[in-house]
C-alpha positions, 0 to 999 in steps of 0.5 A: 698535760697540766694546763698551768705549764702553758704560758710565758717563760723567761730565761733571765740569764739569756734575756729570752722569752718563750711562749708555750702553748703546746706540750711538745716542749716545756722549759725546765728550771732553774734557768726558765721561770714561768712568768704567767699563764697568759699565752697572749701577753705582749712583750711590753707587758712581759717586760713590765711583769718581769721587772715587777717580779725582779727577774731581770735588771734591764727588762728592755733587753728581753727578746723572744727566744 
Protein backbone atom coordinates (compact mmCIF):
# COMPACT_ATOMS: atom_id res chain seq x y z
CA UNK A 1 0.00 0.00 0.00
CA UNK A 2 1.38 3.36 -0.97
CA UNK A 3 1.45 5.83 1.91
CA UNK A 4 0.31 8.77 -0.26
CA UNK A 5 -3.13 7.16 -0.64
CA UNK A 6 -3.79 7.75 3.05
CA UNK A 7 -5.25 11.07 4.11
CA UNK A 8 -8.40 13.12 3.77
CA UNK A 9 -10.72 12.69 0.80
CA UNK A 10 -13.59 14.97 -0.23
CA UNK A 11 -16.64 14.12 -2.29
CA UNK A 12 -17.80 17.56 -3.52
CA UNK A 13 -21.04 16.19 -5.03
CA UNK A 14 -22.21 14.72 -1.72
CA UNK A 15 -20.43 17.26 0.55
CA UNK A 16 -18.77 14.39 2.43
CA UNK A 17 -15.31 14.03 3.92
CA UNK A 18 -13.59 10.77 4.91
CA UNK A 19 -10.36 10.03 6.73
CA UNK A 20 -8.40 7.12 5.25
CA UNK A 21 -5.60 5.67 7.35
CA UNK A 22 -6.06 2.01 6.50
CA UNK A 23 -5.66 0.10 3.23
CA UNK A 24 -9.07 -1.59 3.56
CA UNK A 25 -10.95 1.11 1.65
CA UNK A 26 -9.48 3.74 -0.61
CA UNK A 27 -12.06 6.01 -2.27
CA UNK A 28 -11.90 6.06 -6.04
CA UNK A 29 -12.35 8.95 -8.42
CA UNK A 30 -13.82 10.82 -10.02
CA UNK A 31 -16.22 11.53 -7.14
CA UNK A 32 -13.56 11.42 -4.40
CA UNK A 33 -10.67 13.88 -4.39
CA UNK A 34 -7.56 13.37 -2.25
CA UNK A 35 -7.34 16.64 -0.34
CA UNK A 36 -4.36 16.14 1.98
CA UNK A 37 -2.17 13.36 3.37
CA UNK A 38 -2.67 14.78 6.89
CA UNK A 39 -5.06 12.29 8.53
CA UNK A 40 -5.27 14.44 11.67
CA UNK A 41 -6.61 17.58 9.99
CA UNK A 42 -9.69 19.05 11.68
CA UNK A 43 -12.95 19.54 9.83
CA UNK A 44 -12.51 23.31 10.09
CA UNK A 45 -9.12 23.14 8.36
CA UNK A 46 -10.50 20.67 5.80
CA UNK A 47 -13.26 23.14 4.94
CA UNK A 48 -10.71 25.96 4.56
CA UNK A 49 -8.48 23.84 2.32
CA UNK A 50 -11.41 22.64 0.19
CA UNK A 51 -12.46 26.27 -0.31
CA UNK A 52 -8.90 27.31 -1.22
CA UNK A 53 -8.75 24.54 -3.82
CA UNK A 54 -12.22 25.53 -5.08
CA UNK A 55 -13.60 22.02 -4.62
CA UNK A 56 -16.89 23.18 -3.09
CA UNK A 57 -19.10 26.26 -3.32
CA UNK A 58 -20.10 26.18 0.35
CA UNK A 59 -17.42 24.54 2.53
CA UNK A 60 -19.64 24.80 5.63
CA UNK A 61 -21.79 22.02 4.14
CA UNK A 62 -18.90 19.53 4.28
CA UNK A 63 -19.52 16.81 6.88
CA UNK A 64 -17.84 13.57 7.85
CA UNK A 65 -19.16 10.74 5.68
